[in-house]
ZAPAKOL-118292 format. One record per atom (N, C-alpha, C, O): residue in three letters; x, y, z. Coordinates in steps of 0.05 Angstrom, whole numbers, plus 32768, in hexadecimal, padded with zeros to 4 digits. Layout:
ALAXYZ...
! end
This chain:
MET80B97F037FA2MET80A27F0A7F96MET80917F1B7FA8MET80907F177FC0ALA80827F307F9DALA80737F427FAEALA805A7F337FBAALA804E7F227FADLYS80537F3B7FD2LYS80397F2F7FDELYS80227F407FD7LYS80247F597FD7ALA800D7F357FD3ALA7FF37F427FCDALA7FE97F4F7FE7ALA7FED7F447FFDVAL7FDC7F687FE4VAL7FD17F767FF9VAL7FB47F807FEFVAL7FAD7F837FD7ARG7FA57F848005ARG7F8A7F918000ARG7F8D7FAE800CARG7F9F7FB2801DALA7F7E7FC08004ALA7F827FDB800EALA7F667FE68015ALA7F517FDD800BSER7F677FFA802ASER7F4F80078031SER7F5380248038SER7F6A802B803FLEU7F3F80358036LEU7F3F8050803FLEU7F2880518054LEU7F118051804CGLY7F2E8051806FGLY7F1B80518082GLY7F0B8037807FGLY7F1780228080GLU7EF18038807DGLU7EE0801F807AGLU7EDD8016805FGLU7ED28001805BMET7EE68026804AMET7EE2801D802FMET7EFA800D8023MET7F1180168025TRP7EF57FF58018TRP7F097FE5800BTRP7F0C7FEE7FF0TRP7EF97FF67FE3ILE7F267FEE7FE5ILE7F2D7FF87FCCILE7F2B7FE07FB7ILE7F357FCA7FBCTHR7F207FE57FA0THR7F207FCF7F8CTHR7F2B7FDE7F71THR7F297FF67F6ECYS7F357FCE7F61CYS7F417FD67F47CYS7F2A7FE47F35CYS7F157FD97F31GLN7F317FFB7F2CGLN7F1D800A7F1AGLN7F1A7FFA7EFFGLN7F067FFF7EF1VAL7F2A7FEA7EF8VAL7F287FDC7EDFVAL7F197FC27EE0VAL7F057FBE7ED3CYS7F247FAF7EF1CYS7F1A7F947EF3CYS7F0D7F8D7F0ECYS7F057F767F12GLU7F0B7FA17F21GLU7EFE7F9E7F3BGLU7F0B7F897F4DGLU7EFE7F7F7F60SER7F247F817F49SER7F347F717F59SER7F397F7F7F74SER7F3A7F987F75ASP7F3C7F717F89ASP7F437F7F7FA3ASP7F5F7F777FADASP7F667F7B7FC5ARG7F707F6B7F9AARG7F8B7F647FA2ARG7F9F7F787F92ARG7F9C7F7E7F7APHE7FB37F7F7FA0PHE7FC67F937F95PHE7FE37F8C7F9CPHE7FE77F7D7FAFARG7FF77F977F8EARG80117F987F95ARG80197FB47F9CARG80147FC67F8BGLU80237FBA7FB1GLU80297FD67FBBGLU80457FDE7FB3GLU80587FCF7FB4ARG80467FF87FACARG806180047FA6ARG806180217FA8ARG804E802E7F9FGLY8076802E7FB3GLY8078804A7FB9GLY807E80567F9DGLY808E804B7F8DVAL8071806D7F97VAL8076807A7F7DVAL807C80987F83VAL806D80A67F90LYS809380A07F77LYS809B80BC7F7ALYS808C80CD7F67LYS808B80C77F4FLEU808080E37F70LEU807180F67F60LEU8084810E7F59LEU808381237F65ASN8095810A7F46ASN80A8811F7F3EASN809B81367F32ASN808781357F23SER80A7814D7F3ASER809D81667F2DSER80B381717F1ASER80CB816A7F1DTHR80AD81837F07THR80BE818E7EF5THR80D2819E7F05THR80EA819B7F00GLY80CA81AE7F16GLY80DF81BE7F24GLY80F181AE7F36GLY810981B67F38GLY80E881997F42GLY80FA81887F51GLY810F817A7F3FGLY812681797F46GLU810681717F28GLU811981657F16GLU812D817B7F0CGLU814681767F0BLEU812381917F05LEU813481A97EFALEU814A81AF7F0ELEU816181B37F05PHE814581B07F28PHE815981BA7F3CPHE816481A17F4CPHE816F81A57F62ASN8161818A7F42ASN816C81727F50ASN816081707F6CASN816E816A7F80LEU814781757F6ELEU813B81737F88LEU8122815D7F88LEU8110815D7F98ALA8125814B7F75ALA811081367F72ALA810E81267F8AALA80F8811C7F8FTRP812381227F9ATRP812081147FB3TRP810C81207FC7TRP810281127FD8ALA810781397FC3ALA80F381467FD5ALA80D781457FCCALA80C5814E7FDAASP80D2813B7FB4ASP80B681397FA9ASP80A581267FBBASP80AE81167FCCGLU808C812A7FB7GLU807A81197FC7GLU807880FD7FBCGLU807C80F87FA4THR807280EA7FCETHR806E80CE7FC3THR805180C67FC6THR804080D27FD4ALA804B80B27FB9ALA802E80A57FB9ALA803280897FBDALA8047807D7FBATHR801B807C7FC7THR801980617FC8THR800D80567FAETHR7FF6805D7FA6GLY801C80447FA0GLY8013803A7F88GLY8006801E7F8EGLY8013800D7F9BLEU7FEF80197F86LEU7FE37FFE7F86LEU7FE07FF47F6CLEU7FD17FFF7F5CILE7FEE7FDD7F65ILE7FEE7FD07F4BILE7FDD7FB87F4DILE7FE27FA67F5DCYS7FC77FB87F3BCYS7FB57FA37F3ECYS7FC27F897F37CYS7FD07F867F23TRP7FBC7F757F48TRP7FC97F5A7F47TRP7FBF7F4D7F2FTRP7FCE7F3E7F22ARG7FA47F517F25ARG7F997F437F0FARG7FA17F507EF4ARG7FAA7F427EE2CYS7F9C7F6B7EF1CYS7F9D7F787ED6CYS7FB47F8B7ED4CYS7FBB7F937EBEGLY7FC17F927EEAGLY7FDA7FA37EEAGLY7FD47FC17EE8GLY7FE77FD17EE5TYR7FBB7FC97EEATYR7FB47FE67EEBTYR7FC07FF37F04TYR7FBE7FE77F1AVAL7FCD800C7F02VAL7FDB80177F18VAL7FC8802E7F22VAL7FC080407F13HIS7FC2802D7F3DHIS7FB3803F7F4BHIS7FC680507F5DHIS7FD780447F6BLEU7FC480697F5FLEU7FD6807B7F6ELEU7FC5808A7F85LEU7FB080957F81PHE7FD180887F9DPHE7FC280947FB5PHE7FD780A57FC2PHE7FEC809C7FC9VAL7FD080BE7FC6VAL7FE080D07FD6VAL7FD680D37FF3VAL7FE480DF8005ASN7FBE80C97FF7ASN7FB280CA8011ASN7FC080B88024ASN7FC280A0801FARG7FCB80C38039ARG7FDA80B4804CARG7FC880A3805EARG7FD38095806FGLU7FAE80A3805CGLU7F9C8093806CGLU7F9980768060GLU7F8C8065806CILE7FA480728049ILE7FA18058803DILE7FAD8042804EILE7FC480468058GLN7FA1802B8053GLN7FA980168063GLN7FAD7FFE8052GLN7F9A7FF78044LEU7FC47FEF8053LEU7FC97FD88045LEU7FC67FBE8056LEU7FCF7FBE806DHIS7FBA7FAA804DHIS7FB47F91805BHIS7FC07F7B804DHIS7FB77F768037ARG7FD37F6C8058ARG7FDF7F54804CARG7FC97F408047ARG7FB87F3C8058VAL7FCA7F33802EVAL7FB87F1E8027VAL7FC57F03802EVAL7FDC7EFE8026LYS7FB77EF2803ELYS7FC37ED88045LYS7FC07EC7802ELYS7FAC7EC78020ASP7FD57EB6802AASP7FD57EA28013ASP7FC17E8D8015ASP7FBF7E7C8004
! end
């Protein structure tokens, strides 16, 4: 089972836009482009950090590489 994480950008803690929870499940997300798919180059497309809200399931996407993930202790 996935472990819950909290996330921050610099000094700012990220909360869910829907339910305001601060616990997420992290997952890498491929940002496929039409051209990349057309020419079988999807492997070269950019990736984002997906944060899936632990409470409501809303998916937040971040391309910013400065995002920091912090494990939540049980």
